[in-house]
Structure formats: structure tokens, C-alpha cells
N, C-alpha and C positions, 0 to 999 in steps of 0.2 A: 503494500499499500503506500502511497506518495501523497504529499501535500503539495498542492500548487497554491502560492500565495503573491498577491500583489499589494504592494503598501504606497499608498499616496504620499508623496514626498513632505508636503508641507504640514498636513496635520497628522501623519502617521496613521491613517484610516486603513485598516487591513480588510482584504477581501480574500477568502481562502476557500478552497474545495479539497475533499478527499478524492482521489483517483487510484485505480488499480493500474494504469497504464500511463506512463509518462512519454506519451508520443505527440507528434505535431498536431493531429486531430484533436486531441484533448485540450491542448494549449488554446487552438484556434476557438473550439466552443467556449473555452472559460473567457477568453478575450471578448468574444462576440456576447455572450449571455451576461456576463457580469460587469464589463467595463463599457464597451463601445455602445451597447443599447441603453445603458444608464447615463453615461457621461459623454458620448460622441467620441469619434476618433480624432485624434490631434489634426488640427487644421494643416500643419506642416507635413503629416504623413500622407494626407488626402491630396494636397498639392503635389507632392513628389510622385505618387501614383498616378495622377493624371497627367503629369509632365512626362514621366517616363514609364508608360504602361508595361512595357515589356521587360524593364531592368530596374525597377524601384528598389527591389530587394538588395541589389549591389550598392545602392547609395544610402541605404538605411543608416549604417553605422555614421556617415558623415553627416547625415540629417540629424541624427541624435546628437553628435557633437555640436552642431551648428545650434541647435535648440539650448543646449547646456552652456553655451558661451554667449548668450544673448541676455541682457539684463531683464527682468521681468518688472512690469510696470508697479505692481503691489510691493515686491520685495526690494526694488531699486538696486539690486545686485544680480549677478548670474547665479544658476544653479551651481556651476564649476566653482565659483567663489566660495559658495556655502559649503560644498563638499570637501574642498581641498585648502581653503583659507587664503587663497591667493587667486589672482587673474590668471587666465590663460595665457600662455607665452607666444600666442600668435598675433598680437595686436588687433584683434578683431577681424581678421582677413576672412572673406567669404569662402570657406572651406568646401562647401557644398558644390559651389561653381568650379573651384579648382579641381576637386576630385572628379566631377562628372567628366571632364574632357580628358582626364588621364586614364580612367578605368573602365569606362563604357565601351563596348564593341563598335 
């Protein structure tokens, strides 16, 4: 038996399920039923999938980094700074655009 858990970063609100199989379909179902249908998919992820419908999964790590390194209106700092206690070392470059030209077929 496995536990699949997602924790909202700011409030630390947990969402968890018990599952017998730790496979992609279980994770997809969990995300759909417990997160996306309740809170919506991230705008950045939807935009990425629309812009690169055949290759979005390749750019997902770069999109995540881009999100982590942009200041949030409410917090006034980046998630990166909250996690690591310092600003990222890339001086705010648009890493998603840079990587998309390098790694997409």
C-alpha cells in the first residue's frame, strides 16, 4: 500500500489518498479528482500545453523553474527565495524561452 500526498505550499494544506499501485494512472486520477477539478490547473501549465501541444512535457521542468523564480503578488518574494533563503542566480532570465529553443525537436 502507498500514500500519495500533495501539500499546498503556503498553508501546508494536505490532500492524500491511499493506493495499492504507484503508477502513472493513479497519479493522473489523483491530480484530476483532488486538485485540478477543485483548484484548476496552473495557468502556466495550461499555457505551456497550448503553446507546445506535442512537447509540453519536455518543458515542464523549465516551466516549474520559471514559476518558482517569479515573485508572487501576495508574498512579494519568489517561491525559490522562500525555499532556499536567497534569490536565484540567473538574474531573472526567461529560462523557459531559452530552454525551448535548445531542447525541443
